[in-house]
C-alpha positions in Angstrom: -0.3 0.8 -6.6 -1.3 0.9 -10.0 -2.1 -3.0 -11.0 -5.6 -2.8 -10.4 -6.2 -7.1 -11.1 -10.4 -6.5 -10.7 -10.4 -3.8 -13.9 -10.7 -7.0 -17.1 -7.9 -7.0 -18.7 -9.3 -7.3 -22.5 -11.7 -4.6 -22.2 -10.4 -3.0 -19.1 -14.3 -2.2 -17.7 -14.6 -2.1 -13.5 -18.1 -4.2 -14.0 -16.6 -7.1 -12.6 -17.0 -9.8 -10.3 -14.6 -11.8 -7.6 -15.6 -15.6 -8.7 -15.9 -17.4 -5.6 -15.1 -21.4 -5.5 -16.1 -24.4 -3.7 -19.1 -25.4 -2.2 -21.3 -22.5 -1.6 -23.5 -21.3 1.9 -26.7 -19.9 0.9 -25.4 -16.7 1.5 -23.3 -17.3 -1.2 -25.7 -18.1 -3.3 -27.9 -15.2 -2.7 -25.5 -13.0 -3.1 -24.3 -14.2 -6.9 -27.9 -14.0 -7.1 -28.2 -10.3 -6.9 -24.6 -9.8 -8.0 -22.1 -9.4 -6.1 -20.2 -12.2 -7.3 -19.3 -15.0 -9.3 -20.4 -18.6 -7.9 -16.8 -20.4 -10.2 -17.5 -23.8 -9.5 -17.4 -27.2 -6.4 -13.4 -28.1 -6.9 -10.1 -25.1 -6.4 -8.3 -25.1 -8.8 -5.1 -23.6 -8.9 -3.7 -21.0 -11.3 -7.6 -20.9 -12.0 -8.9 -16.8 -12.7 -10.5 -15.0 -11.2 -12.6 -13.0 -11.8 -15.4 -12.3 -14.4 -16.4 -9.3 -17.0 -19.7 -8.8 -17.0 -19.9 -7.0 -20.0 -17.2 -8.8 -22.2 -18.0 -12.0 -20.4 -13.9 -12.2 -19.3 -12.1 -13.8 -16.4 -8.4 -13.9 -15.2 -6.4 -14.2 -12.2 -3.7 -11.9 -10.7 -0.8 -13.5 -12.8 -3.1 -11.8 -15.6 -3.8 -9.1 -14.4 -0.3 -8.3 -13.7 1.0 -9.3 -17.3 -1.8 -6.8 -19.0 -0.3 -4.1 -16.4 3.1 -4.1 -17.9 2.2 -4.7 -21.3 0.4 -1.0 -21.3 3.0 0.4 -20.4 5.5 2.2 -23.3 8.3 4.0 -21.7 9.8 5.6 -18.2 10.8 8.7 -17.5 13.7 8.1 -14.5 16.3 11.2 -12.6 18.1 11.6 -10.1 20.2 13.8 -8.9 21.8 14.9 -5.5 22.3 17.5 -2.9 25.7 17.6 -4.0 26.1 16.4 -7.0 24.9 16.4 -10.9 22.2 14.4 -12.0 21.0 11.9 -14.2 17.3 11.0 -16.3 16.6 8.4 -18.9 14.2 8.5 -21.2 13.2 5.0 -21.9 10.4 4.2 -25.8 9.1 0.9 -25.3 7.7 1.3 -28.5 10.5 2.6 -30.1 14.3 0.6 -28.3 14.8 4.8 -28.9 16.6 5.2 -24.6 18.1 8.5 -24.6 20.4 9.6 -21.4 21.7 12.3 -20.1 23.8 14.0 -17.5 22.8 17.4 -15.7 26.2 19.8 -13.5 24.4 22.7 -12.1 21.4 22.8 -15.1 23.3 21.9 -17.6 23.5 19.1 -19.4 27.5 17.6 -19.8 27.0 14.9 -21.4 24.6 12.6 -22.9 24.0 9.1 -25.2 21.0 7.6 -27.5 20.8 4.4 -28.0 18.0 2.1 -29.6 17.3 -1.2 -27.7 15.9 -4.7 -29.9 12.7 -5.6 -28.9 14.5 -8.9 -27.5 15.7 -5.9 -25.2 12.4 -4.4 -24.8 11.3 -8.0 -23.6 13.3 -8.4 -20.8 13.1 -4.3 -19.9 9.3 -5.4 -19.4 10.8 -8.5 -17.8 12.7 -7.0 -15.3 10.4 -4.6 -14.2 7.9 -7.0 -13.6 11.0 -8.2 -10.9 11.3 -4.9 -9.5 7.6 -5.3 -9.7 7.7 -1.5 -10.3 3.8 -1.1 -11.1 3.3 -1.6 -6.8 6.3 0.5 -5.7 4.1 2.9 -3.6 3.5 6.7 -5.2 5.8 8.8 -2.1 8.9 8.0 -0.2 10.3 10.4 1.9 12.8 10.8 4.5 12.2 12.8 6.6 13.4 15.6 9.4 16.4 15.2 6.7 16.5 18.3 4.1 19.0 17.0 1.2 20.6 13.9 0.0 18.9 12.8 -3.3 15.9 12.8 -4.8 14.6 10.2 -7.6 11.4 10.2 -9.7 10.3 7.3 -11.7 7.3 8.1 -14.3 5.3 5.2 -16.0 4.1 5.9 -19.7 1.4 4.2 -20.6 -1.4 4.5 -23.0 -4.5 6.8 -21.0 -2.5 7.7 -17.1 1.1 7.9 -16.3 2.2 6.9 -12.6 4.2 8.6 -11.3 6.7 7.8 -8.1 9.3 10.0 -6.6 11.1 10.0 -3.1 13.9 11.8 -1.0 16.7 10.3 0.7 14.3 7.3 0.3 13.5 4.0 -2.2 11.6 1.1 -2.4 12.9 -2.7 -1.9 14.0 -2.8 -5.6 15.6 0.6 -6.2 19.2 -0.6 -6.5 18.2 -3.5 -9.2 16.1 -0.4 -11.0 19.6 1.3 -10.9 21.2 -1.4 -12.1 18.6 -2.3 -15.3 18.8 1.6 -15.7 22.6 1.1 -16.4 23.1 -1.6 -18.1 20.4 -0.5 -20.8 22.1 3.7 -21.2 25.4 1.5 -20.3 26.2 5.1 -18.0 25.7 5.5 -14.9 22.7 6.0 -12.7 22.2 6.8 -9.3 
């Protein structure tokens, strides 16, 4: 999983606490005094804050952590190749909007295309990646006992550490939707 809900979305600190709501028990008061949790008050607020940063005093919830995680994505690199067919690759630079699509066959580029997406399209791409739940895909999907077939990879480009997901003959639940997104933004085949 790439979304660390406990990491502060403002300053990226991991020096954070879980916020506990409701009437605190004696044990909860002791944990708060020891700096292990933060007490949020007796009333639970739907959509309220869930975490507190000791470094910058920011408070946030899981939805805000998800938004921040997707906002850090600067680009994508994705590829899919079949044992008997060619390979497709795409690079999407979400900072400039540049989209590069390639079709490879027998190790040579047979076809390629470049496009530039406008700001609204880039926002829609990020929104669809959230719906697809890309950052919470497992790192690896493999079908045991199968040596040929289809392999794929998706690398999320971010400031700092990039995140790579890949598979062989097995896919995340939202793989078909991801391929539709790539086909829609490139105008070309991908799968």
